N, C-alpha and C positions, 0 to 999 in steps of 0.2 A: 582258246589260245592258239590251237593249230590253224583255225580258220584265219586268224589275224596274221599268221606267218605265211600264208599261202602266196600272196603277191611277191614277197621278198624271195621266198624259196623258188618260185617260178622264174624270176629274173636270174637268179644265180644258176639254176639248172640250164636255162636257155643260153646264157652267155658262156658258161663253162663247158656244158655237155655238147651243145650244138653250135657253139661259137657264133651265136647271133650277135648282131650289132646292138649297141645300147639303145638305139632308137626303136628297133623292132621289139626287143625284150621289154623295154619300158612301156611300150604301148600295150603289150599283153598283160603285164603286171597291173597297169592302170585299168584295163578292162575288167580284170578279175576283182580288183578292189572296188570298182564301180558297181559290180554285181553283189559283192559281199556286204558292202557298207550299209545299204538300206535293208537288205534281207536278213542279215545276221546281227547287225549292230544298231539297227534302228535309225540310221543316219537320215536326216531330213524329215522324220516322222512328225516331230513337234514344231517344225519351222513354219513361220508365217509366210515364208517365201516359197514353200514347197520344195520338193526334191530338185526340180530344175534350177531353182534359185540358188540352192546350196551348192550344186555342181558348178554353177556359173561363178559363185564366190570363190570356190576352190581353184577354178581355172584362172581367176583374176590374180589370186595370190601366187600361183605357180608362174604366171606370165611375168608378174612384177619381179619375182626372184630371179627368173631367167634373164630378165633385162639387166639386173644388177651384176650378174655374172658375165654376161656378154659385154658389158661395159668395161670389164677388165680384159677380156680376151681380145676385143677389137684393137685397142691400142697396143697390146702386147704383141699380137701378130703383125701389126703394121710396123712396129719398132723392129722386129726381127727381119721383115722384108726390106725395110729401109737399110738396115745394117748390112744385109747381104748384098744389096744393089750397090752400096758404096764401098764394098770391100772391107768393112769394119770387122766382120767375123774372121776373115783371113788375118787381119792385123792382130786380133785377140789371140787367135791360134798361134801366130808367130811369137807373140809376147810370152805366152805360156811355154812355147818351145824353147825360148831363151832361158827360162827358169829351169825347165826340165824337158828332156826329149821324151820321157816316158808318158805314154797316153794314159796309163792308169793313174799316175800322179796328177796329171792335168785334170782327169775326171774327178779325182778326190777334191781338188781345189774348187772345182765348179759345182759338182753334184752334191758335195757335203757342205763346205764352208759358205760358198756363195748362196746356195739354196737356203741355208739356215739364216744367213744375213737377211735375205729378202723376206723370209718368214717372220723374223723378229721385227723388221721395219714396217712391213706392209701387210703380210698375211693374205687371207682370202683369195687363194689361188695364184697369187703373184709368183711365188718361187718356181712352180712347175712351168708356168707360162713363159718365164724368162730363161730358166736354166736348161730346160730340155732342148730348145733349139740351139743353144750354144754347145751342148754336148754333141748334138748331131754335127755341128760345124767342126768339132774335134775329130770326127770320124766314127763316133759311136752309132751303131744302128738305131733307127728311130724307136723301136719298141723298147730296147734296153735303155735308151736315153730317158724316156718318160718314166720307166720303172725306177731308174737311178734317182731322178729328181723327186719322185714320190717318197722313196725310202730315205733319201738324203735329208729331207726337211722334216721328217716325221717327229724326231725327238724334240724339235723346237716348237711344234704346233701348240703345245700346252701354254706357251708364253708368246704366241704369235701376235703380231700387230701391237707391240708394246704391252703385252700382258692382258689383252682384252678377255680371253677365255676365263682367266682366274678372277679378273675384276668383276665379271658377271657372277661368279660364284660368291664372291664377297658380298655383293649386293643382295643375293638371294638368302644367304645364311647368316650374315653378320659376323662371321668368323674373321679373325685377323688375316690379312693378305699374306704376311710372311709365313704364318702357320701352314696355310695351304700350299704356298709356293715352294717352300723347302722340302716338304714331303713329296710333292709332285716331282720336283727335280731329283730327289733321292731315288725314286722309282726308276726314272730314266737313266740316272747315273749308274745304277746297279745293273740295268738290263740293256742299256744303249749299245753295248758291245755286240749284242745279238743282232741289232739292226745293221751295224757295220759288217758283221759276218755275212748277212744276206746281201748287203750292198756290194761287197767284194765278189760274192758268188755270181751275182748278175753281171758285174763288170767283167769278170773273167770270160763269160760266155759271149760278150759283145765286143771286147776290145780288139780281138783278132779276127772278127767275122769277115772283114774284107780282105784278109791275107791268110787264109787257112793253111796254105802250104808253108808258111814261115813258122819259125819257132814261136811258141806261145809266150807272151810277155808275162812273166811271173814276178809279182811284187812281193818283196820281203815283208813278213808279218809285222815288222816294227812300224812300217808306215801307217797301215790302218789302225794299229793300236795307238800310235801317236795322234792320228787324226781324231779318233773317238775321244781319247782322254783330253785332248786340247780343247774340245768344246764342252764335254760333259762336266768336267771338274770346275772350270770357271763358271759355267751356268749354275751349278749347284751352289757355289760360293756366292754368286750374285743374288740368287733366289733367297738364300738364308740371311744375307746381310741387308739387302735393299728391297726384296719383294719381287713381284712378277714382271715389272715393266721392262727391265733390261736383261733378264735372264737369258733370253735367246739372242737378242741383238748384241749385247755385250759379250756373251759367250762366243758368238760367231766371229766377232772382231778380234777378241783376244786369241781365240783358237787359231784363226787364220794367220795372225801375226806370228804366233809361236811356230806353227807348221812351216810357214814360208821361211822364217829365220833358220830353222833346222835344215830345211831343204837347201837353202843357199850355202849353208856351212858344209853340208855333206857333198854337194855337187860343185864346190869351188874348183875352178880350173877346168870344169867340163861344160858348164853352161856359158852361153855368150853373155858378156857384160853389156850393160846399157839397155835401154828400152828398144823395142822393135819399132821400125819405121811406121809412122802413122798410128801408133798405139794410143797416144794421148788423144788424138782426134777421134779415134774409134770409141773411146770410153766416155766421151762427153755426155751422151744421153743417160748412161748409167750413173755418172757423177751427178748430173742434174737431178735424177730420180732420188738418189741418196740425200741430196741437199733438201729437196722438197719434202721428203718423208720426215727428216729430222726437224725441219722448220715447222711443218704442220702438226707435229706431235709435241712441240714444246709449249709449255704454258707461258703466257695466257693465250697464245695464238690458237692452240688446239681447241680451247673452250669456245672461243669466238667463232671459229670456222665450223665447229661441230654443231653450233646452235642453229645453223641453216639446215633445215630438213625438208625432204619431200615425204609427205605423210598422207596416207589415206586410210579410211576405216569404214567398214560396212557393219550393219547390225549382225549379231550372232558371233562376234569375236573375230571377224575377218579383217585383215588390214596388212599394211606394210609400211616401212619407212626406209629412207636412205639419206645419208649425209653427203651430198654431192661434192662439197669442197674438200673433204678429207678422204673421199673414196679412192681406193687404189687405181681404179680406171681413170679418174680425172688426173691423178698424179702421173700416171703413165703417159697420158695424152700430152700433158704439159712437158714432160721430159722429152718426148719425141719432138714436139714443136720447137722447144728451146734448144735442145741438143742439135737438131738439124740446122738451126740458125747459126749456132756456134761452129758447126762444120761447114758453113757457107753453102748449104744446100737450099735451093729455091723451094718455096712452099708448094709449088705445083707438083714437084716430085714427091713431096710428103703426101699430098692429096692422092697421088697415084698409089702409094703404099697403103693408105687408108682404104681406098676402093678395092684393092686386091685383097686386103684382110676381110672386108665385108663380104666379098664373094666366097671366101673360104668358110665363113661362119654360117652360111645359109643351111647346109646340111646338118651342122652341129646344133642349130637352134631347136630342131624338132626333138632331138634326143634329150636335150636339157629340159625342154618344156614337159615332155612326158614324165621324166623322172621327178621333177619338182612338183608337178600336179599330183603324182602318186604320193609323195611324202606329205603334202598338205592334206590330202584326202584321208590318209591313214591316221594323221594326227587328229583332225576334226571329227572323224567317225568314231574315235575311241579305240581304234585297233592298236595303237601304241600303248594306250593305258591297259588294254587287255594283256598284252605281252608283259608289261610291268607287273601287274597283279599276279599273273601266273608264276612269274619268277620269284616274287616275294613269298607267296604262300607255299610254293613247292620247295624252297631252299632253306628257309629258316636261318640257322646260324652258319650255314655254308655260304651265306650271301657274299662274304668277302672274297670268295673264289671267283665269283662272276661279276663283281662290281666293275672291274675294268671293261668287261664285255658289254655291260649296259651302256657305258660311255661310247664304245665303238658302234653299238647299234644306233645310238643317237646320231653319230656322225654319218653313218651309212645312209640313214633315212633323210637327214636334213642337209648334208653336204658341208657342215660347218662344226668345228669343235665348240665354238661359242654357242651356237644354237643347241648343240647336244647338252652343253652345261646348263643352259637356260631350261631345257626340257627335263633333265633328270637330276640336277643337283639337289633339289628339295627332296626328291624321293630317296636319294642316297643318304642325306642327312637324317631324315625321319626314320628310315629303316635302321640306320646305325643306332639311333637313340632307343628305338624299340627293342633291339637285340642286344644292347649293351656293348656295341662295338665303338672304337674310337671314331668320333664324328669327322674330325679333320682328316684322318687317314682315308676314310671312305670317300670324302669329297675329293681328295687328291687322287684316289683311284679312278674316280669319274673323269677327271681331267686327263689322266694318263691314258685311259682307254679311248677317250674322245680324240686324242692326238693320233693314235695309231689307226683309228677307224678311217682317217682321211685317206689312207693309201688304198682302200678298197671302195671308197665312196664312188658310185657311178658318176656323180656330177664332176668330181675332180678328175676322174679318168677320162671322161669325155673332153674336158677342157684341155688336159695334157695332150691327148691324141690330136686335137684340133691344131695345136701349135706346130706339130711336126708332120702334118699331112696324113694322119692315120685315122681319120673319121671313118667309122664303120668297123674298125679293128680293135675296139675297146676290149673285147674278150681276150685277145692275146695279152694285153696288159694286165687284166685282172687275174689271169692264170699265174702270172709272176708275183703278184702282190698278196694273193689270198693266203698262201701258206706262211709267209713272214708275219702277216697280221695275226693269224691263228696262233702261231708259236709265241709271239710276243704277248698275246693276251693270256695264254696258258701260264707262261712264266710269270707274268704280272699278277695273275690271280693267286698263284702259289706264294709269291713274295708278299702280297698284301695280307693273305691269310696268316703267314708266318709273323709278320710285323704286328698284326692285330693280337696274336696270342702273346708275343713277347712284350 
């Protein structure tokens, strides 16, 4: 078990202790896993393709997954560059300023509600890629902006992309979707205030960073309490009544509407009436994106578009698939092209933004490839299974305390809550049955942990850093997200254990 954990521990140590970039730390972790996999776990020993063939297959999987993530980052970066060049970010900032002059309240609207909306609608890295640059445009320092985007969308990851993570659990266990969804939402509802606490703590360190000689902006506690409750309670109600599909998307829409209404009421006479000049034009690409997401997720269109797949498979269980017509990257690219046209921007200028984004992604690609190859190697070599078996055999009835941490481990290694659920949901269900624990609750704990694991996942941090020009400084972001993740998992484990007994 200790040998299986060596690559992950090495990456954490190098990034946190020595502040290495994700690319350098990932290469070291990959090298360690490459040495341990054949020597300690027998990787490639029984393969007809030999060790070199197995390593090549792992590399192919890692490269394919990296391409699917870069397909999101490329149009997201291009969209941000396009919006900057056209003054759209300034118009959005002005629009928020007419609603409220407080930068903390503006950051709550963007980093909490908008990030949650994009998570519920598209998921798969879209929230951080879109909201972090907007937060930077509001004057939030880049590191804090990425951390806020990561923390702000985390409570909605369990139901991201219209409930995809939970739907994967339903397919694996046969449990009722509502039974899983409301328990998962309950865990977030009871503990989501802790996420908001960390969100506000990070916000306090960044909101006055560019004017340290001025009085620090202090936000009354009622606002973060209102923001947390406005999302978490509607999300719980939607999960219990309708299931996972609209728990995050609908919760973000309802919460944002409630928060904005209260904000308008409280600031009446102080905020400027009417929209900011150029705001409607600035919002066209985002409006198109929302329309595309809702259109492509609606039946029967969703089934028809999702039936188009790019799929490949090698002997030995290697392969990958992608649904290009419903992929967030495709929707982002279309939103950029259509939105730019509605803004009367020539396509040659859009091409310039796409080229600029491609150049930005060159150094990011190496880090993504290293981390993803490591995750695939650990999975195929049985290193993840070794960690699972050690946890099960060593913990027994204390399993409920670490069930959320297992979900977080899956997200850390795979970069996806859905992938974590695919990897560990069956283990959670089987362990619960063997130990006499509530199966639906343990499956919900898996989804809960997988959600918070996204804020420390190297792949997500690399992606977020790339959108605000922080490539190579991923360690600075991880240092801000590691403790919130750990505290949320500890609190979640205690809560799950208590609910299991009750």
